[in-house]
N, CA, C and O of each residue as an XYZ file, in Angstrom:
932
protein
N      56.697      0.978     29.407
C      57.358      0.083     28.413
C      56.287     -0.649     27.602
O      55.390     -1.263     28.180
N      56.369     -0.590     26.288
C      55.295     -1.143     25.445
C      55.588     -2.656     25.274
O      56.707     -3.138     25.448
N      54.526     -3.341     24.930
C      54.637     -4.820     24.751
C      55.728     -5.114     23.775
O      55.881     -4.439     22.757
N      56.515     -6.173     24.109
C      57.542     -6.680     23.311
C      58.890     -5.992     23.460
O      59.898     -6.447     22.918
N      58.895     -4.851     24.229
C      60.197     -4.287     24.451
C      60.895     -5.032     25.581
O      60.236     -5.628     26.433
N      62.234     -5.003     25.593
C      62.927     -5.775     26.675
C      63.765     -4.939     27.559
O      64.659     -4.247     27.072
N      63.525     -4.961     28.870
C      64.419     -4.139     29.715
C      65.708     -4.917     29.949
O      65.838     -6.078     29.560
N      66.689     -4.219     30.620
C      68.015     -4.695     30.781
C      67.909     -6.026     31.608
O      68.592     -7.008     31.316
N      67.059     -6.012     32.607
C      67.010     -7.215     33.434
C      66.535     -8.431     32.678
O      67.010     -9.532     32.953
N      65.649     -8.290     31.768
C      65.100     -9.387     30.937
C      66.172     -9.836     30.024
O      66.379    -11.041     29.882
N      66.877     -8.935     29.387
C      68.085     -9.228     28.506
C      69.146    -10.040     29.364
O      69.718    -11.021     28.891
N      69.358     -9.614     30.546
C      70.401    -10.273     31.397
C      69.917    -11.696     31.775
O      70.711    -12.637     31.748
N      68.695    -11.849     32.106
C      68.156    -13.173     32.461
C      68.240    -14.156     31.249
O      68.404    -15.359     31.449
N      68.133    -13.666     30.059
C      68.149    -14.460     28.856
C      69.679    -14.779     28.410
O      69.973    -15.511     27.466
N      70.569    -14.129     29.221
C      71.940    -14.450     28.848
C      72.385    -13.724     27.586
O      73.305    -14.153     26.889
N      71.718    -12.629     27.315
C      72.060    -11.886     26.023
C      73.408    -11.232     26.115
O      73.998    -10.933     25.077
N      73.926    -10.994     27.287
C      75.152    -10.255     27.468
C      76.407    -11.094     27.223
O      77.507    -10.544     27.173
N      76.264    -12.426     27.067
C      77.432    -13.196     26.849
C      77.933    -13.318     25.387
O      77.238    -13.896     24.551
N      79.101    -12.792     25.083
C      79.765    -12.860     23.834
C      80.717    -14.127     23.729
O      80.681    -15.048     24.546
N      81.517    -14.080     22.706
C      82.468    -15.206     22.579
C      83.835    -14.826     23.312
O      83.951    -13.813     24.000
N      84.797    -15.696     23.101
C      86.076    -15.344     23.810
C      86.668    -14.092     23.178
O      86.444    -13.753     22.016
N      87.454    -13.422     24.052
C      88.106    -12.193     23.526
C      88.901    -12.460     22.328
O      89.018    -11.524     21.538
N      89.492    -13.621     22.041
C      90.338    -13.867     20.919
C      89.552    -13.884     19.655
O      90.110    -13.696     18.574
N      88.168    -14.123     19.764
C      87.373    -14.266     18.571
C      86.689    -13.014     18.262
O      85.938    -12.993     17.287
N      86.866    -11.902     19.017
C      86.182    -10.614     18.817
C      86.606    -10.005     17.488
O      87.778     -9.906     17.122
N      85.497     -9.590     16.775
C      85.811     -8.770     15.561
C      85.931     -7.325     16.017
O      85.174     -6.838     16.857
N      86.930     -6.654     15.415
C      87.240     -5.186     15.810
C      86.037     -4.410     15.798
O      85.958     -3.535     16.661
N      85.058     -4.552     14.979
C      83.765     -3.607     14.885
C      82.888     -3.924     16.148
O      81.978     -3.154     16.457
N      83.159     -5.062     16.883
C      82.277     -5.278     18.038
C      82.704     -4.502     19.226
O      81.969     -4.409     20.209
N      83.920     -3.918     19.165
C      84.475     -3.161     20.354
C      83.547     -2.231     21.061
O      83.413     -2.310     22.282
N      82.878     -1.323     20.321
C      81.939     -0.301     20.960
C      80.849     -0.888     21.768
O      80.255     -0.207     22.603
N      80.558     -2.164     21.541
C      79.340     -2.812     22.226
C      79.694     -3.634     23.456
O      78.821     -4.110     24.181
N      81.049     -3.794     23.680
C      81.589     -4.597     24.720
C      81.721     -3.787     26.035
O      82.260     -2.680     26.035
N      81.238     -4.336     27.108
C      81.286     -3.691     28.413
C      82.532     -4.142     29.059
O      83.155     -3.338     29.753
N      82.958     -5.350     28.902
C      84.213     -5.792     29.530
C      84.469     -7.320     29.267
O      83.746     -7.903     28.459
N      85.385     -7.928     29.864
C      85.782     -9.271     29.621
C      85.760     -9.995     30.963
O      86.344     -9.521     31.938
N      85.069    -11.170     31.013
C      85.072    -12.020     32.185
C      85.465    -13.445     31.803
O      84.948    -14.011     30.839
N      86.416    -14.029     32.602
C      86.873    -15.327     32.355
C      87.239    -15.480     30.811
O      86.910    -16.495     30.197
N      87.894    -14.491     30.240
C      88.331    -14.438     28.878
C      87.216    -14.291     27.809
O      87.476    -14.234     26.607
N      85.972    -14.233     28.311
C      84.848    -14.076     27.305
C      84.351    -12.588     27.300
O      84.369    -11.903     28.323
N      83.936    -12.160     26.164
C      83.441    -10.732     26.061
C      82.031    -10.666     26.706
O      81.238    -11.598     26.570
N      81.734     -9.543     27.413
C      80.469     -9.260     27.966
C      79.807     -8.046     27.279
O      80.375     -6.954     27.281
N      78.661     -8.225     26.716
C      78.097     -7.016     26.000
C      77.579     -5.983     27.007
O      77.173     -6.320     28.119
N      77.608     -4.680     26.569
C      76.947     -3.700     27.389
C      75.490     -3.609     27.077
O      75.074     -3.096     26.038
N      74.701     -4.136     28.033
C      73.293     -4.366     27.780
C      72.445     -3.014     27.589
O      71.359     -3.013     27.010
N      72.999     -1.944     28.091
C      72.354     -0.654     27.783
C      72.340     -0.347     26.374
O      71.374      0.156     25.801
N      73.610     -0.712     25.739
C      73.685     -0.508     24.321
C      72.857     -1.551     23.494
O      72.331     -1.249     22.423
N      72.781     -2.703     24.014
C      71.928     -3.757     23.374
C      70.490     -3.315     23.360
O      69.822     -3.414     22.331
N      69.995     -2.823     24.492
C      68.650     -2.423     24.660
C      68.336     -1.257     23.726
O      67.291     -1.225     23.075
N      69.266     -0.299     23.676
C      69.035      0.889     22.745
C      68.980      0.452     21.311
O      68.179      0.962     20.528
N      69.856     -0.526     20.946
C      69.891     -1.020     19.501
C      68.687     -1.803     19.203
O      68.129     -1.724     18.108
N      68.255     -2.596     20.202
C      66.968     -3.527     20.015
C      65.761     -2.532     19.767
O      64.983     -2.727     18.833
N      65.634     -1.483     20.613
C      64.616     -0.550     20.422
C      64.594      0.137     19.112
O      63.516      0.408     18.582
N      65.748      0.438     18.551
C      65.970      1.068     17.223
C      65.577      0.066     16.136
O      64.981      0.476     15.140
N      65.870     -1.178     16.273
C      65.557     -2.167     15.335
C      64.002     -2.499     15.301
O      63.410     -2.764     14.254
N      63.418     -2.458     16.518
C      62.048     -2.685     16.629
C      61.260     -1.488     15.904
O      60.284     -1.699     15.184
N      61.748     -0.294     16.148
C      61.007      0.874     15.570
C      61.079      0.691     14.016
O      60.115      0.907     13.283
N      62.270      0.288     13.594
C      62.406      0.175     12.063
C      61.597     -0.958     11.594
O      61.002     -0.794     10.529
N      61.472     -2.105     12.221
C      60.617     -3.226     11.825
C      59.130     -2.841     11.726
O      58.411     -3.200     10.793
N      58.711     -2.058     12.795
C      57.390     -1.624     12.891
C      57.067     -0.666     11.736
O      55.998     -0.761     11.134
N      57.967      0.232     11.434
C      57.837      1.268     10.310
C      57.659      0.486      8.994
O      56.812      0.865      8.185
N      58.440     -0.608      8.751
C      58.304     -1.363      7.601
C      56.917     -1.946      7.378
O      56.303     -1.821      6.319
N      56.466     -2.591      8.451
C      55.059     -3.136      8.422
C      54.027     -2.121      8.213
O      53.072     -2.357      7.473
N      54.169     -0.966      8.841
C      53.214      0.041      8.750
C      53.167      0.585      7.331
O      52.142      1.156      6.956
N      54.161      0.452      6.555
C      54.367      0.929      5.179
C      53.868     -0.204      4.178
O      53.818     -0.025      2.961
N      53.530     -1.298      4.764
C      53.166     -2.432      3.892
C      54.307     -3.102      3.292
O      54.134     -3.778      2.278
N      55.531     -2.971      3.854
C      56.740     -3.611      3.307
C      57.060     -4.966      3.971
O      56.645     -5.194      5.108
N      57.766     -5.841      3.308
C      58.057     -7.162      3.857
C      59.470     -7.152      4.520
O      60.434     -6.503      4.116
N      59.434     -7.964      5.586
C      60.710     -8.225      6.257
C      61.017     -9.702      6.193
O      60.197    -10.503      6.641
N      62.158    -10.106      5.660
C      62.530    -11.495      5.495
C      63.279    -12.007      6.685
O      64.344    -11.468      6.984
N      62.802    -13.019      7.396
C      63.435    -13.542      8.578
C      64.343    -14.669      8.195
O      63.916    -15.577      7.482
N      65.686    -14.652      8.675
C      66.693    -15.633      8.240
C      67.383    -16.138      9.492
O      67.819    -15.343     10.325
N      67.490    -17.485      9.637
C      68.156    -18.014     10.842
C      68.355    -19.576     10.549
O      67.447    -20.372     10.790
N      69.481    -19.941     10.062
C      69.733    -21.390      9.622
C      70.462    -22.130     10.682
O      70.616    -23.340     10.517
N      70.936    -21.555     11.761
C      71.595    -22.440     12.764
C      70.730    -23.143     13.611
O      69.675    -22.607     13.949
N      71.039    -24.335     14.026
C      70.218    -25.124     14.822
C      69.283    -24.569     15.924
O      68.087    -24.823     16.071
N      70.119    -23.708     16.715
C      69.420    -23.036     17.767
C      68.314    -22.047     17.422
O      67.436    -21.746     18.231
N      68.395    -21.527     16.120
C      67.489    -20.464     15.761
C      66.316    -20.958     14.820
O      65.262    -20.323     14.776
N      66.512    -22.072     14.085
C      65.674    -22.451     13.036
C      64.113    -22.440     13.404
O      63.309    -21.792     12.733
N      63.746    -23.197     14.510
C      62.353    -23.321     14.862
C      61.848    -21.993     15.413
O      60.682    -21.655     15.208
N      62.641    -21.277     16.066
C      62.265    -19.978     16.670
C      61.893    -19.019     15.572
O      60.843    -18.376     15.591
N      62.789    -18.946     14.616
C      62.618    -18.032     13.425
C      61.448    -18.423     12.586
O      60.736    -17.530     12.128
N      61.187    -19.672     12.343
C      60.105    -20.171     11.479
C      58.819    -19.881     12.270
O      57.890    -19.272     11.741
N      58.774    -20.282     13.431
C      57.461    -20.007     14.243
C      57.071    -18.523     14.313
O      55.899    -18.167     14.193
N      58.082    -17.672     14.509
C      57.777    -16.212     14.542
C      57.329    -15.723     13.232
O      56.380    -14.941     13.161
N      57.962    -16.143     12.177
C      57.648    -15.650     10.793
C      56.247    -16.076     10.447
O      55.444    -15.300      9.930
N      55.961    -17.388     10.757
C      54.520    -17.871     10.507
C      53.490    -17.129     11.260
O      52.421    -16.842     10.722
N      53.756    -16.808     12.470
C      52.813    -16.093     13.316
C      52.456    -14.714     12.680
O      51.312    -14.269     12.775
N      53.434    -14.055     12.041
C      53.169    -12.728     11.593
C      52.969    -12.686     10.050
O      52.786    -11.604      9.492
N      53.002    -13.854      9.358
C      52.797    -13.856      7.940
C      54.037    -13.313      7.221
O      53.849    -12.643      6.206
N      55.271    -13.532      7.643
C      56.439    -12.993      7.020
C      57.138    -14.181      6.314
O      57.029    -15.333      6.734
N      57.856    -13.845      5.227
C      58.774    -14.885      4.599
C      59.889    -15.203      5.502
O      60.266    -14.404      6.359
N      60.466    -16.450      5.311
C      61.595    -16.801      6.096
C      62.442    -17.846      5.395
O      61.978    -18.568      4.513
N      63.715    -17.906      5.820
C      64.737    -18.925      5.352
C      65.315    -19.572      6.573
O      66.044    -18.898      7.301
N      65.056    -20.801      6.855
C      65.596    -21.423      8.036
C      66.539    -22.613      7.630
O      67.096    -23.271      8.509
N      66.708    -22.875      6.359
C      67.597    -23.855      5.931
C      68.864    -23.212      5.413
O      69.204    -22.116      5.859
N      69.556    -23.815      4.525
C      70.725    -23.281      3.920
C      70.300    -22.111      3.023
O      69.367    -22.244      2.232
N      70.964    -21.004      3.142
C      70.764    -19.807      2.257
C      71.109    -20.238      0.871
O      72.224    -20.705      0.640
N      70.196    -20.102     -0.075
C      70.505    -20.389     -1.495
C      71.068    -19.108     -2.091
O      70.445    -18.047     -2.060
N      72.319    -19.256     -2.657
C      72.988    -18.160     -3.266
C      72.136    -17.507     -4.419
O      71.671    -18.239     -5.293
N      71.939    -16.268     -4.440
C      71.083    -15.562     -5.423
C      69.725    -15.389     -5.036
O      68.930    -14.942     -5.863
N      69.302    -15.727     -3.719
C      67.902    -15.542     -3.268
C      67.511    -14.110     -3.359
O      66.326    -13.814     -3.516
N      68.464    -13.180     -3.267
C      68.118    -11.699     -3.463
C      68.647    -11.265     -4.769
O      67.916    -10.656     -5.550
N      69.925    -11.553     -5.066
C      70.563    -10.969     -6.259
C      70.128    -11.612     -7.535
O      70.300    -11.006     -8.592
N      69.582    -12.787     -7.516
C      68.960    -13.477     -8.647
C      67.490    -13.954     -8.398
O      67.065    -15.051     -8.762
N      66.787    -13.033     -7.756
C      65.433    -13.397     -7.268
C      64.483    -13.748     -8.473
O      63.592    -14.582     -8.314
N      64.654    -13.169     -9.573
C      63.828    -13.505    -10.744
C      63.766    -15.080    -10.922
O      62.698    -15.679    -11.043
N      65.043    -15.715    -10.927
C      65.094    -17.120    -11.149
C      64.600    -17.885     -9.917
O      63.993    -18.945    -10.072
N      64.844    -17.377     -8.680
C      64.439    -18.024     -7.532
C      62.780    -17.988     -7.511
O      62.121    -18.937     -7.087
N      62.288    -16.958     -7.944
C      60.779    -16.774     -8.039
C      60.228    -17.868     -9.003
O      59.158    -18.423     -8.755
N      60.920    -18.153    -10.035
C      60.434    -19.206    -11.001
C      60.331    -20.546    -10.332
O      59.388    -21.301    -10.567
N      61.321    -20.848     -9.480
C      61.196    -22.047     -8.774
C      60.104    -22.095     -7.703
O      59.591    -23.178     -7.422
N      59.724    -20.950     -7.087
C      58.678    -20.841     -6.205
C      57.392    -21.041     -6.900
O      56.516    -21.759     -6.417
N      57.242    -20.343     -8.166
C      56.048    -20.424     -8.909
C      55.824    -22.002     -9.364
O      54.717    -22.540     -9.356
N      56.899    -22.573     -9.711
C      56.788    -24.049     -9.967
C      56.263    -24.831     -8.872
O      55.448    -25.730     -9.080
N      56.725    -24.512     -7.600
C      56.307    -25.149     -6.430
C      54.747    -24.941     -6.216
O      53.997    -25.882     -5.957
N      54.340    -23.669     -6.344
C      52.944    -23.323     -6.167
C      52.005    -24.132     -7.200
O      50.948    -24.670     -6.871
N      52.492    -24.135     -8.360
C      51.749    -24.772     -9.440
C      51.517    -26.292     -9.162
O      50.402    -26.809     -9.240
N      52.635    -26.952     -8.838
C      52.554    -28.358     -8.579
C      51.720    -28.678     -7.339
O      50.998    -29.675     -7.318
N      51.815    -27.834     -6.304
C      50.979    -28.047     -5.106
C      49.550    -27.857     -5.402
O      48.711    -28.609     -4.906
N      49.211    -26.821     -6.239
C      47.845    -26.574     -6.647
C      47.282    -27.714     -7.384
O      46.157    -28.151     -7.138
N      48.090    -28.219     -8.326
C      47.646    -29.335     -9.127
C      47.391    -30.519     -8.391
O      46.441    -31.258     -8.650
N      48.255    -30.737     -7.428
C      48.106    -31.983     -6.506
C      46.806    -31.864     -5.684
O      46.049    -32.825     -5.540
N      46.576    -30.643     -5.147
C      45.365    -30.393     -4.306
C      44.120    -30.592     -5.151
O      43.164    -31.170     -4.635
N      44.049    -30.174     -6.375
C      42.931    -30.101     -7.266
C      42.761    -31.588     -7.919
O      41.767    -31.849     -8.598
N      43.707    -32.470     -7.694
C      43.565    -33.816     -8.320
C      44.046    -33.933     -9.684
O      43.911    -34.999    -10.285
N      44.640    -32.845    -10.265
C      45.033    -32.816    -11.704
C      46.164    -33.855    -11.961
O      46.318    -34.331    -13.085
N      46.946    -34.198    -10.921
C      48.000    -35.072    -11.031
C      47.611    -36.528    -11.196
O      48.442    -37.370    -11.537
N      46.366    -36.813    -10.955
C      45.758    -38.132    -11.089
C      45.959    -38.751    -12.448
O      45.997    -39.973    -12.585
N      46.086    -37.922    -13.436
C      46.173    -38.410    -14.859
C      47.620    -39.042    -15.138
O      47.841    -39.693    -16.159
N      48.563    -38.807    -14.180
C      49.900    -39.396    -14.317
C      49.995    -40.820    -13.826
O      49.141    -41.266    -13.060
N      50.959    -41.507    -14.224
C      51.215    -42.908    -13.653
C      51.682    -42.727    -12.198
O      52.053    -41.637    -11.763
N      51.643    -43.841    -11.482
C      52.053    -43.881    -10.043
C      53.496    -43.405     -9.892
O      53.867    -42.672     -8.974
N      54.300    -43.888    -10.886
C      55.771    -43.487    -10.866
C      55.956    -42.061    -11.104
O      56.809    -41.436    -10.473
N      55.166    -41.476    -12.029
C      55.301    -40.093    -12.406
C      54.857    -39.188    -11.227
O      55.467    -38.153    -10.960
N      53.801    -39.604    -10.548
C      53.316    -38.896     -9.375
C      54.383    -38.953     -8.237
O      54.605    -37.940     -7.573
N      54.996    -40.034     -8.018
C      56.046    -40.194     -7.008
C      57.149    -39.230     -7.314
O      57.653    -38.588     -6.392
N      57.582    -39.077     -8.624
C      58.671    -38.210     -8.929
C      58.207    -36.701     -8.678
O      58.984    -35.859     -8.227
N      56.953    -36.443     -8.987
C      56.404    -35.066     -8.759
C      56.335    -34.759     -7.275
O      56.634    -33.643     -6.850
N      55.939    -35.756     -6.484
C      55.884    -35.608     -5.056
C      57.284    -35.297     -4.497
O      57.450    -34.442     -3.628
N      58.235    -35.989     -5.002
C      59.674    -35.792     -4.572
C      60.192    -34.332     -4.971
O      60.961    -33.709     -4.239
N      59.733    -33.851     -6.138
C      60.135    -32.537     -6.557
C      59.454    -31.480     -5.635
O      60.062    -30.471     -5.278
N      58.155    -31.749     -5.257
C      57.498    -30.784     -4.391
C      58.202    -30.749     -3.044
O      58.428    -29.671     -2.494
N      58.563    -31.945     -2.490
C      59.217    -31.936     -1.228
C      60.548    -31.265     -1.274
O      60.926    -30.602     -0.309
N      61.258    -31.398     -2.319
C      62.586    -30.789     -2.548
C      62.438    -29.316     -2.634
O      63.203    -28.580     -2.012
N      61.401    -28.821     -3.444
C      61.163    -27.385     -3.535
C      60.707    -26.782     -2.250
O      61.127    -25.675     -1.913
N      59.899    -27.433     -1.541
C      59.379    -26.928     -0.234
C      60.599    -26.762      0.727
O      60.739    -25.728      1.380
N      61.444    -27.762      0.795
C      62.567    -27.698      1.705
C      63.490    -26.476      1.439
O      64.030    -25.834      2.339
N      63.615    -26.221      0.115
C      64.459    -25.055     -0.295
C      63.752    -23.729     -0.294
O      64.330    -22.722      0.114
N      62.556    -23.701     -0.727
C      61.891    -22.376     -0.941
C      60.597    -22.228     -0.211
O      59.933    -21.207     -0.386
N      60.182    -23.185      0.606
C      58.807    -23.137      1.253
C      58.524    -21.909      1.978
O      57.404    -21.398      1.961
N      59.558    -21.400      2.646
C      59.369    -20.135      3.488
C      59.310    -18.832      2.598
O      58.995    -17.751      3.096
N      59.615    -18.970      1.299
C      59.563    -17.750      0.480
C      58.335    -17.583     -0.377
O      58.253    -16.649     -1.174
N      57.409    -18.448     -0.230
C      56.196    -18.490     -1.006
C      55.492    -17.081     -0.980
O      54.996    -16.570     -1.984
N      55.497    -16.517      0.250
C      54.851    -15.265      0.415
C      55.534    -14.042     -0.179
O      54.980    -12.943     -0.199
N      56.807    -14.274     -0.682
C      57.662    -13.228     -1.106
C      57.532    -13.052     -2.661
O      58.140    -13.776     -3.450
N      56.704    -12.049     -3.036
C      56.501    -11.876     -4.415
C      57.651    -10.953     -5.126
O      57.814    -10.921     -6.345
N      58.330    -10.298     -4.299
C      59.439     -9.428     -4.725
C      60.485     -9.379     -3.708
O      60.290     -9.866     -2.595
N      61.640     -8.788     -4.045
C      62.752     -8.647     -3.070
C      62.216     -7.923     -1.816
O      61.478     -6.946     -1.938
N      62.577     -8.388     -0.650
C      62.051     -7.735      0.591
C      62.622     -6.394      0.878
O      63.667     -6.053      0.325
N      62.001     -5.614      1.709
C      62.507     -4.277      1.986
C      63.668     -4.360      3.019
O      64.491     -3.448      3.090
N      63.731     -5.444      3.811
C      64.745     -5.540      4.744
C      64.871     -7.030      5.244
O      63.957     -7.837      5.082
N      66.003     -7.327      5.833
C      66.204     -8.729      6.349
C      66.457     -8.617      7.911
O      67.082     -7.682      8.411
N      65.944     -9.600      8.584
C      66.276     -9.814     10.007
C      67.081    -11.096     10.060
O      66.623    -12.135      9.585
N      68.167    -11.045     10.578
C      69.142    -12.169     10.575
C      69.626    -12.575     11.889
O      70.155    -11.714     12.593
N      69.512    -13.809     12.326
C      70.193    -14.328     13.535
C      71.566    -14.825     13.213
O      71.685    -15.773     12.436
N      72.582    -14.271     13.738
C      73.927    -14.543     13.555
C      74.451    -14.144     12.090
O      74.501    -14.965     11.174
N      74.813    -12.878     11.969
C      75.128    -12.387     10.656
C      76.490    -12.891     10.127
O      76.785    -12.743      8.941
N      77.297    -13.472     10.990
C      78.516    -14.151     10.511
C      78.226    -15.395      9.783
O      78.685    -15.636      8.666
N      77.431    -16.199     10.464
C      77.056    -17.537      9.842
C      76.231    -17.270      8.444
O      76.378    -18.014      7.474
N      75.449    -16.262      8.435
C      74.584    -15.939      7.291
C      75.259    -14.834      6.427
O      74.610    -13.920      5.917
N      76.582    -14.976      6.300
C      77.311    -13.916      5.584
C      76.905    -13.759      4.180
O      76.954    -12.642      3.663
N      76.495    -14.822      3.500
C      76.022    -14.719      2.084
C      74.774    -13.890      1.905
O      74.613    -13.149      0.935
N      73.871    -14.046      2.907
C      72.589    -13.285      2.922
C      73.011    -11.816      3.235
O      72.497    -10.897      2.597
N      73.875    -11.595      4.143
C      74.317    -10.180      4.400
C      74.956     -9.524      3.281
O      74.717     -8.338      3.049
N      75.775    -10.222      2.546
C      76.539     -9.732      1.330
C      75.512     -9.386      0.205
O      75.598     -8.337     -0.432
N      74.597    -10.257      0.002
C      73.580     -9.998     -1.068
C      72.725     -8.723     -0.757
O      72.478     -7.872     -1.612
N      72.298     -8.665      0.531
C      71.591     -7.523      1.012
C      72.319     -6.214      0.854
O      71.759     -5.216      0.400
N      73.586     -6.239      1.239
C      74.476     -5.072      1.058
C      74.728     -4.694     -0.347
O      74.843     -3.509     -0.658
N      74.822     -5.676     -1.231
C      74.937     -5.469     -2.617
C      73.819     -4.713     -3.254
O      74.001     -3.871     -4.134
N      72.581     -5.069     -2.742
C      71.369     -4.427     -3.312
C      70.922     -3.272     -2.460
O      69.858     -2.701     -2.699
N      71.736     -2.902     -1.438
C      71.252     -1.747     -0.631
C      70.036     -1.946      0.299
O      69.327     -1.018      0.687
N      69.862     -3.249      0.620
C      68.723     -3.684      1.453
C      69.196     -3.654      2.907
O      70.196     -4.289      3.243
N      68.479     -2.916      3.783
C      68.963     -2.886      5.220
C      68.892     -4.237      5.862
O      68.045     -5.074      5.549
N      69.822     -4.418      6.781
C      69.843     -5.611      7.570
C      69.644     -5.329      9.128
O      70.340     -4.489      9.700
N      68.768     -5.990      9.720
C      68.678     -6.024     11.186
C      69.352     -7.333     11.586
O      69.041     -8.384     11.025
N      70.230     -7.284     12.506
C      70.948     -8.540     12.848
C      71.258     -8.675     14.335
O      71.780     -7.785     15.006
N      70.874     -9.914     14.800
C      71.330    -10.378     16.202
C      72.757    -10.826     15.980
O      72.973    -11.837     15.312
N      73.733    -10.123     16.506
C      75.095    -10.356     16.188
C      76.034    -10.445     17.478
O      76.035     -9.584     18.358
N      76.822    -11.575     17.485
C      77.616    -11.758     18.655
C      78.932    -11.057     18.408
O      79.078    -10.347     17.413
N      79.896    -11.243     19.299
C      81.095    -10.515     19.233
C      82.060    -10.871     18.118
O      83.059    -10.179     17.924
N      81.765    -11.995     17.343
C      82.538    -12.374     16.278
C      82.106    -11.861     14.926
O      82.715    -12.122     13.888
N      80.960    -11.077     15.001
C      80.327    -10.600     13.751
C      80.995     -9.237     13.293
O      81.560     -8.481     14.083
N      80.872     -9.011     11.970
C      81.277     -7.723     11.374
C      80.046     -6.699     11.484
O      79.102     -6.743     10.695
N      80.134     -5.840     12.457
C      79.027     -4.878     12.644
C      78.925     -3.762     11.554
O      77.901     -3.092     11.421
N      80.004     -3.603     10.805
C      79.945     -2.607      9.812
C      79.006     -2.964      8.696
O      78.501     -2.065      8.024
N      78.740     -4.262      8.458
C      77.761     -4.705      7.418
C      76.248     -4.759      7.826
O      75.357     -5.119      7.056
N      76.067     -4.381      9.061
C      74.697     -4.436      9.533
C      74.136     -3.081      9.953
O      74.629     -2.429     10.873
N      73.079     -2.685      9.234
C      72.535     -1.352      9.462
C      71.847     -1.153     10.781
O      71.881     -0.062     11.351
N      71.208     -2.223     11.282
C      70.468     -2.217     12.597
C      70.990     -3.344     13.414
O      70.293     -4.348     13.564
N      72.224     -3.243     13.977
C      72.789     -4.296     14.801
C      72.125     -4.395     16.076
O      71.734     -3.379     16.652
N      71.954     -5.669     16.605
C      71.489     -5.946     18.041
C      72.624     -6.766     18.611
O      72.675     -7.982     18.425
N      73.543     -6.096     19.313
C      74.729     -6.779     19.842
C      74.239     -7.688     20.985
O      73.630     -7.228     21.950
N      74.535     -9.032     20.838
C      74.170     -9.931     21.905
C      74.385    -11.435     21.545
O      74.803    -11.795     20.444
N      74.091    -12.211     22.480
C      74.300    -13.724     22.382
C      73.415    -14.247     21.247
O      72.190    -14.193     21.348
N      74.007    -14.738     20.200
C      73.284    -15.329     19.044
C      73.398    -16.848     18.997
O      73.180    -17.434     17.937
N      73.750    -17.543     20.165
C      73.732    -18.946     20.261
C      72.813    -19.490     21.312
O      72.360    -20.625     21.164
N      72.497    -18.761     22.376
C      71.645    -19.181     23.467
C      70.219    -19.162     22.956
O      69.755    -18.157     22.418
N      69.549    -20.238     23.121
C      68.123    -20.242     22.644
C      67.204    -19.138     23.253
O      66.372    -18.507     22.601
N      67.457    -18.981     24.598
C      66.663    -17.958     25.313
C      66.868    -16.531     24.778
O      65.944    -15.737     24.606
N      68.176    -16.277     24.530
C      68.502    -14.886     23.895
C      67.960    -14.777     22.512
O      67.351    -13.766     22.162
N      68.168    -15.822     21.685
C      67.583    -15.802     20.369
C      66.083    -15.544     20.305
O      65.587    -14.694     19.565
N      65.348    -16.383     21.181
C      63.913    -16.219     21.263
C      63.484    -14.873     21.717
O      62.496    -14.343     21.209
N      64.162    -14.305     22.627
C      63.734    -12.976     23.186
C      63.839    -11.937     22.072
O      62.919    -11.147     21.860
N      64.936    -11.945     21.386
C      65.128    -10.993     20.294
C      64.226    -11.260     19.073
O      63.593    -10.347     18.543
N      64.187    -12.465     18.665
C      63.275    -12.759     17.487
C      61.888    -12.391     17.837
O      61.264    -11.648     17.080
N      61.339    -12.860     18.949
C      59.924    -12.508     19.339
C      59.662    -11.006     19.475
O      58.578    -10.507     19.173
N      60.728    -10.291     19.955
C      60.523     -8.818     20.065
C      60.455     -8.109     18.819
O      59.719     -7.130     18.700
N      61.248     -8.580     17.781
C      61.205     -7.989     16.396
C      59.883     -8.389     15.658
O      59.287     -7.641     14.883
N      59.508     -9.629     15.983
C      58.294    -10.214     15.232
C      57.052     -9.399     15.840
O      56.175     -9.035     15.056
N      56.950     -9.123     17.098
C      55.864     -8.438     17.740
C      55.929     -7.000     17.268
O      54.853     -6.455     17.023
N      57.043     -6.320     17.109
C      57.035     -4.988     16.579
C      56.530     -4.926     15.157
O      55.895     -3.951     14.757
N      56.814     -5.984     14.381
C      56.403     -6.059     12.955
C      54.878     -6.154     12.994
O      54.160     -5.441     12.293
N      54.429     -7.061     13.840
C      52.966     -7.379     13.995
C      52.193     -6.063     14.366
O      51.137     -5.766     13.808
N      52.770     -5.301     15.324
C      52.168     -4.167     15.678
C      52.005     -3.045     14.569
O      51.029     -2.294     14.536
N      53.044     -3.004     13.674
C      52.996     -2.153     12.608
C      52.028     -2.571     11.552
O      51.434     -1.732     10.876
N      51.851     -3.939     11.392
C      50.811     -4.399     10.408
C      49.361     -4.015     11.002
O      48.421     -3.740     10.256
N      49.268     -4.021     12.297
C      47.869     -3.678     12.739
C      47.527     -2.172     12.491
O      46.362     -1.785     12.402
N      48.582     -1.366     12.387
C      48.374      0.108     12.074
C      47.820      0.182     10.736
O      46.869      0.920     10.481
N      48.420     -0.608      9.816
C      47.796     -0.705      8.420
C      46.367     -1.157      8.373
O      45.524     -0.535      7.727
N      46.095     -2.244      9.061
C      44.745     -2.756      9.146
C      43.694     -1.817      9.701
O      42.532     -1.813      9.297
N      44.165     -1.020     10.652
C      43.267     -0.055     11.251
C      42.812      1.029     10.195
O      41.668      1.474     10.107
N      43.868      1.373      9.428
C      43.605      2.418      8.414
C      42.651      1.930      7.351
O      42.323      2.675      6.428
């Protein structure tokens, strides 16, 4: 087993097999369900492992081709895990609220990112010293606002080749924009998610911190390994 892959025991220990209540199950989740216990769906971890391996292979191939993978996870349990993993491998990320048009109107989003980079550069170089204290305060506020909204996208010069999303139901706007543009989605998706919208689904617990970390780190490591292939060439 190569580094970063997860065997069924590891997935089990992380609680990846726990889905939501049977009543919340989306019809498309049915093929990934092993059974129901105490009215909650239990994922088939053999299927989860198979899908995770496929997602890892895809993420690695993207990196080996020099393409970008955008990491998305705005729920409280995922934010720091997604951000840390993306920063480790130099990937763009969104861990706050998804801004509508991030993909479908990327040209305008990129203008806001360029504005952020310009202001930060001018501040670092001392160019803003020519402004009054009040003007500098307003500029600092603008920088903070832009950082909060677009800070994770600074490395993204163009629309990414694929998205990796934690909880595709919560991040449905991101999923819809990716689908609209034909951009593949890798998604950690629990039993309430629509699996038909996700090209590389990883059926599993998308609420447990341990489960999220296991899957996010596994995808990030696969991407990092793909990048090393490029660097060796």
